[in-house]
N, C-alpha and C positions, 0 to 999 in steps of 0.2 A: 595809423594816418591812417584817410581813406587814397583811394590813389586811383580814384574808374575822372579822366577829365578828357580834355580834347585838347591839343597843338595846330599849329595856324602855318600853315607854309606857301611863298611863294608858286600860282602855278607851268610847272613848262611841262615843254611839244619835245618832243619823238617818241622813239622808244625802247627801251631793252635790249641790247646787241645779242642772239641765240647763244656763242657765248660765254658772256656774261649769267645768262638768264640758268642755263645750267648749272653751274656753279652754286649761287645762289640757290637755284633749290637744292644739292647736295648739304650748304653749310647747313641751312635753316633746317632741314631734317635731324642731321646731327644731335641741334643743339637742342632743335624738340624733344629727340630721344634721349638725349643728358637726365634733360632740366624734369620732362618726365621719368623716368627713371629714379634718380636719386630725388625726386622733391616731391613728386606726384601728379598729375592728372589738375588737382586747384590748385595747388601752385605757378603750373603753366599759363592757369587764365587767368590769375590774380598777373601774372609782371605779361599780355598781354594787352590786360586792361588799368596798366599801367604809360599812360600816353610814353614818358619819360622813356624807362625800360626798350618800349619800342620801338620809338626813335633811336638808343641806342646802338639794335636788332637792324636796323633797320642799315645804317651804318656798318656795321662791325659788317654784312652781307656782303658794303664794297656799293651802297648805290647811296645816289649825290647829298649830302644827309638835307639843305635848304632845298627841298624841291619836292611839289606835291605825288609825284609820283614814285616816290616813297611808299607812301601807305601801298597803293596798289601791289607795286613788286614784291615785296614784304608780304603781303599777303595771299597773291597768284601763287607765291611759293609755297605758300605752304600749304594752297589749299590742291596741290598738287601732288604733296607728299603726306597729309597728316590720312594714316587712314583707319577704322575704329576699330578694326577690329585688328588690329598692331601697334593705337601706341593706347589705342579709348576716349581717343579725339579725333574730334573732327571736324574739317570748316569748308561751309558753300558756300555763296554773294557774289558778288561783286560787283562792276559797272555793269548800265542798262539793261540787259536782257539776262543778263546772267545771275543778278539780285531779283529781275524776275520770279526765277526758276527756285526757286529756295523753295517754299511750300511744298511742291512737287518733289523738292532732292531731299529733305527733313523726312517725308512720309516715305520716301523710299530708301533711309536711312538705314533700318534696324534695331529703329527707337519702339520698343513701346509702344501704343499710336496711341495714350493719354501724354505723352512726352512729347512728341509729335506737335499735336498741336498745341503743347503747351510754347513749342517754339517760334513758332508759327508765328502767335497771337503775341512773344515781345519781340520778335520782327517786323511786323508792323508797329506795333507802340512808337518803339524808338522812333523809327524813322517818321513818325507821324511825332512826334513830338520835338524833334529837332528838329521839322523844316515845317509846323505847325505852332505848339506852346513855346515853345523859343523861338523867337521869330528875330534871327543876327542878318538877315539878309544871305545870308548863303543857301546856295538850294540845296540835297544832299540828293547826286549823283552814285557814292559808292558806300554799298555794304553788304554786311558780313557779319556769321555771324560761326563764334569757335562752338564748340562744343565739345563733351563731357557725355559717355551713354552711361549716363544715371541720371544726364538730363538739365547739372549745370550748363550756366553761358557761358559766353564776352561775347559783345559788340561792338566791334571796329567799323565803322561807317564817315566821309568826308562829304564837306561844302562844300558847292561851290560861290564866289558870289566875279563872275567876271568882268565885271565896270572895275573895282581892286583890281584883280589878277590875282588872287588869293582862295587858298577854299583851307577849310577852316576842319581839323578830326576829331570826332566830338566817341570817348569811350565809351562803356557801360560793362560794370560788372554785375553779376549777380545777385550775392550778397550782397551788394551793399544797395541793391533799389527794393526802400520799403515802401517805392509806391513812385507809378512812374510817373504822376503829375506831381508832385510837391522834391525837387530837390535830387534829383537823378547823378547827376552829376555832383563829387563831393567835391573838382578842383575843373577848372579850364585854362590851358599854359595855349596863349598869347603871344604874340609881337606887335599887337594891338588889338586897340579898349575899342568897339563903336561906342560915340556919343551917345546913340539913343536906340535900348530896346527893347524891345515888350515882349517882359517875361516874363512869363504866369506858369514855369515852374516855381518864379518863389516861393516861399514861407511867405513872405509881405503882401503876394496879390492874393491870400484866400479867400475870403473877402468877394474878390472878383471872381474869383472862380467860382465860390457858392453860389453869387449873384445870375456867373452866365446862365449852372441849370436851371435857376429857378428862370429865367428869364424864357430857351426854350419851350423850356412848362407851359409858357403861359401859349393861346392863339399866335399862328403865327403873324394875323394882322396887327396883333398888340405888337409886337414884335417892330416890324412894317410902321407903324406911328414911332417907335423911339427912332426909330433910323429915321424919317425923317425931320422932327424934330433934334437930330444932332445935327444932320449938312442944315438945318437953319439961323443957328450960333455963330456968330462974326468970326470967332476962330478955334475950332480943335485948344491951339495950345493957350489960350487964358486958363481953359479950369484943368492939363495939366497938368499934373506936383499938385506939390502942398501948398496949396495958392501960391505960385506966382507962375508968370506963365512962361513956358519954352521960347527962347525967341528961335528957335531951327527947331523945324520936325523932319523928322526923312520922312519919306513922299513914303516908305515903303509903311508908313505908321499912322498915313491918313484913312480914315473912310474908308474902306472902301466902296468904288460905285455898285461891280456887282456881287453880290450874296448867292451862291447856292436851293435857288427855298425850297427846291423837293429835297436837297438832305434838311436842313431844317423842320419843316414837312415830316418828315421820317424822321428826326431824335422827336418833337414833338408826340408823333405816335408812342418812340418805343419807350419815352418819358425818363432820360439817365437817371439816377441815384446820385452820380456821382460825378466828379472833373473827366474822372479819369475812362468813366464812360461814353460821356459825352464825346471826348474824341475819338473812343472807338465805332462813332455813330458813319457808315459807310459815308463817303463823300467832303462830311464836314471836316477842313482843311481853313489853310489860314487866312483868308477871306473872308471867315464866319469869324471863327476865333478872332479874332481883330475888332467887330461890329461890337458882339459880345463885351468884349473888353472896355472898348470905349464906352459902350453906353452905362458900362458899369460902374463902371468913373464916373461921366460926366455928367450923369442922370439922379446915380445913387448913393455919388460920392466914396464909390472905395475908393481902398490905394490901387492903384498896378504899380510893381517896380519896372522902372524904367532903363535901370543900369543894362549893361552889359557882365553879368555872369564873369569876368574874368577873376581869376583868382594866381595863380604861375605865368610863367612866360616860358621861354627856353628852357631845357633843362642844365645844361654847363653854363648857360650864357656864349656870348662870342667873339672871337679875338680879336675887332678889331671895339666892343666897349658898348655891342647892339645883340644884346639891348643891357645890357648891362658883360657889365668886365665877367669875365671866365671863375664857376666857382674850383676855385681849385681840388676842391678835398673834394668835394661830388664829384670832380668831374675823373678821377682816378680813384675815387670807389668806385662808378659804374667800371671802368676799366681790369682795376681791377677784377671787378666779379665776372666779366667777360673774359677773361685769362684764363679765371679758375675752370669754367664751364669748357675751354676752348680744351685747354690742356686736357679736360680729365674725360674728354671725348674718344668714341670711337671712332676719329678720322684718320683719314689717310695723314703719315705726314705730312705732305705736299697741302691741301688745303687747309694741315692745321697750320703749317705755316705762313703759307696765304699772305692764311687770317690775322694771324697774329702778325703777321709785315698793318697789314691796313691799318690795327690797332696803333701800334706805332709810329702808321705815315698822320695820322691822329692826332695822336698826340705832340712832334715835333713842330706840326701846321697851327695848331692851337698853340706849344710854348717857345717853337723857336726849338 
């Protein structure tokens, strides 16, 4: 079963108190050490690539289960305690400036130069895909990459929809990525499904991806004429779908008013061979991707998938039945797994008791 995916959480403000963060780091380090020691670095990456396991991990560390901050604090704890020379695994990135320092940190991490360059490309591509190729209304603001000394990797990033007050978390795992632009997420966990999403990663959008590549290989002047032609249509919604009008189209899917024509000219000069190369062109962003997709659909009749690729909801459900009743078997499996990890970990008695106490409190809160 593929285990990459996303989770969606409400935006919460505030900071982790120092007394809690210091303990989260200690427990995170011991859990990571045990998994790496007993199961190997590959297994550790697989578990970080699983949004359900990661959610459970954050809860065990003691953070709010229903909060966007779980992502930033759990990855922050791992960033501070994982060492490539000690564990064979490290994590770089975070919010804002921390994510922008990823290329420099990877080059200084002690990796082979080619491996570092590969991971820098992975970092940029995964962020570009979830910001521009999959347009679900969430803008990436937190991005980390976890990597081994052998160049294996997992990516955890989070996007924000400030209007809705929600964040959506995206997980990537290297061994499941056959193409960065064709269904790279094998599962998406979310408490809400958006009504209309431009999903250019869908297999059903394959023809639209090919036409997009062909369009940028034509002269920019021709692309301008096509955009003007599309904008003269009475309504875009008449043409979207399989011959049926969509009554409501979210604003983030309308034909963009501004397109970076310098980026289009750059793509024209480069002549990308495929869609992955197209989105790697500098400054090819959401507006250009959306314009090319709409032209492919409205003028050339290519199918574009407008469905939100959500497949799963929360890991175990909620005690009030939202988004669905708790799956007791899954929840018991999660608790059993974490108990085995903690009981076998080389941690102090007090830390182990505190962690197990939190698991017990979770059980009581869910089941009474």
